[in-house]
Phi, psi and omega in degrees: 000322181297320182292330177293316178297319180296316178297318180300314180297320179295313180297317179298316180297317179296318179299315179296321179298318179295317179300311182292325177296318178297321179295321180293322180289316183289327182275186179225139180276093182291346179291344181261011178295145174301151183307322182294343180257000180273151180233161179291332179279337179067032181249117186227152173218147168279171179300312178299322178296317181296318179295312181299315181297314182297317180296326182278335185231039187305320183287339184245016182231138173250114180256114187238129173271129183248017176286176178283156176305323180297321180299315179293320183302320185257339185247353180087182184213164176294160179271000181248008182293135175269330186195150169261122174227096184299138174281321177221166173240154175285130181254100184279009176270356181207167184233136176262098184295327181294321182259000177057051180201170174297154175292164178241147179241129182295142174279103185291344180255018185306309183296317178298320178296320178294317178301319180294320179295320177299311183299318181299327180270358179076028182249170178238176180291352177264356174279166180286128175239129180242125180250138176230138174233207181289311186218009174105352180283307182295322181294327177294315179297321180293320177300318180299320178292318179297320178300320178294340182253025170095359178284133185250342183229051179265121181255151171248138173280108196301328181250004174066196184282318184261343179089182181271164178278142174292137182269341181218175175084185185294337180260019180307131179089352179260150181276080182239007182252129177049205181081170185301305184293317182290342178271358179079020177284152184292135178211168183210154171272344182277097184274149178265115182304329180291340182262353184281170182252132180235131178281147183267000000 
């Protein structure tokens, strides 16, 4: 009888080890995120997690793309987006020489726009809000602002829509690592005008 119990404990221990190892491989260690992708709320999702969660809790989740209208226009959007609320706009009156791009102008009505999107869906600041940007930097900053304004369950999609840049290899410098599109999550070039953002 003792040897049966010993065998049972060994098999159970091995089984649990495999389960936990699988969870570690399947999951992501968000504690190792770069500082620019960290948020005060500490709520993160990968693209597959965000898609799965949104599909299961669509009525109680607000999924917001915070990229610029131009980004969506030319790069497409997720198929689960509830609304586009830009964090910044492209400012064609100036050039950022350090980053080799047009300057950006902050969306001063971002929080008010988010509040309106919540209200339209019949949700509150305690419901789950998921933000996605290009690669996770802007969405982290936006989550921090929302947290200061009473949002309690605002998540950032850590690698964004396009993902991170490859650090080595033939695709070095290109956004081919992780992210919504690189993870095979559904997206489209066919945008819904009702979900887009229009300046007044």
